C-alpha positions in Angstrom: 49.9 62.5 5.7 51.9 60.1 4.1 49.5 57.9 2.9 47.5 60.9 1.3 51.3 61.9 -0.3 51.8 58.3 -1.5 48.0 58.4 -2.8 48.7 61.6 -5.0 51.8 60.4 -6.3 50.1 57.0 -7.3 47.4 59.0 -9.1 49.5 61.1 -10.9 51.7 58.6 -12.1 48.5 56.7 -13.5 47.4 59.7 -15.1 50.6 60.2 -16.7 51.4 56.6 -17.9 47.4 56.9 -19.4 48.4 60.3 -21.0 51.4 59.0 -22.7 51.7 59.3 -26.5 49.5 56.5 -28.3 50.2 55.9 -31.6 47.7 53.7 -33.0 49.4 53.3 -36.5 52.5 52.7 -36.1 53.0 52.2 -40.1 52.9 54.7 -42.7 49.2 54.9 -43.4 49.1 57.4 -46.2 51.5 55.1 -48.1 49.7 52.1 -47.2 46.1 53.3 -48.6 47.9 54.9 -51.6 49.3 51.3 -52.3 46.4 49.3 -51.6 45.4 47.9 -55.0 43.9 44.4 -54.3 41.3 42.8 -52.0 44.0 41.6 -49.8 45.7 45.0 -49.4 42.3 46.5 -48.2 41.4 43.6 -45.9 44.4 44.2 -44.5 43.9 47.6 -44.0 40.5 47.2 -42.8 41.9 44.9 -39.7 44.5 47.3 -39.0 41.8 50.0 -38.6 39.9 47.5 -36.5 42.7 46.6 -34.0 43.3 50.2 -33.7 39.5 50.9 -32.8 39.8 48.3 -30.3 42.9 49.7 -28.5 41.0 52.9 -28.7 38.0 51.2 -27.2 40.5 50.2 -24.5 41.5 53.4 -23.7 38.1 54.6 -23.4 37.0 51.8 -20.6 40.4 52.8 -18.9 39.6 56.5 -18.6 36.1 55.6 -17.9 37.5 53.2 -14.7 39.7 56.3 -13.5 37.1 58.8 -14.0 34.9 56.8 -11.8 37.4 56.5 -9.2 37.6 60.2 -9.0 34.3 60.8 -8.6 33.8 58.0 -5.8 36.3 59.3 -3.7 37.4 63.1 -4.5 38.6 63.6 -1.1 41.6 61.5 -1.5 43.3 63.9 -3.6 41.1 67.3 -3.1 37.8 68.4 -4.6 39.3 70.8 -7.0 41.9 68.7 -8.5 39.7 65.9 -8.9 37.4 68.1 -10.6 40.2 68.9 -13.3 41.2 65.7 -13.5 37.7 64.6 -14.2 37.2 67.3 -16.8 40.6 65.9 -18.5 39.3 61.9 -18.3 35.8 63.1 -19.9 37.9 64.9 -22.5 39.9 61.7 -23.2 37.3 59.5 -23.2 35.6 61.6 -26.0 38.6 61.9 -28.1 39.2 58.1 -28.0 35.6 57.1 -28.5 35.5 59.2 -31.6 38.7 58.0 -32.8 37.4 54.2 -32.3 34.3 55.3 -34.4 36.5 56.7 -37.1 38.7 53.7 -37.0 35.9 51.4 -37.5 34.3 53.6 -40.4 37.6 53.3 -41.9 37.7 49.8 -41.5 34.3 49.7 -42.9 35.3 51.7 -46.2 38.2 49.2 -46.9 35.9 45.9 -46.7 33.7 47.6 -49.3 36.4 48.3 -51.7 
């Protein structure tokens, strides 16, 4: 019983840390984009968007790993709970994947400018 509680607690902490607020753009992007005038400014923005895309892709991989753990051993936390966590992970995978794609698109546009 203690082992099951410990595993559940471990998974819950992992889920909470994985879902913590994540701000890929710590700078004021509106101001940065509006003030971008030179090629160097646009290159810096492109680099920023590429780095944000890499971070988003890392989140995708992290949630895919968590999802595979839920699917591989659902009995550790209960099938119903594992299903709920699985839906949550799939949604986060989609969100982070789309965010990565959007950041790469923004990087491409700034490189063209």
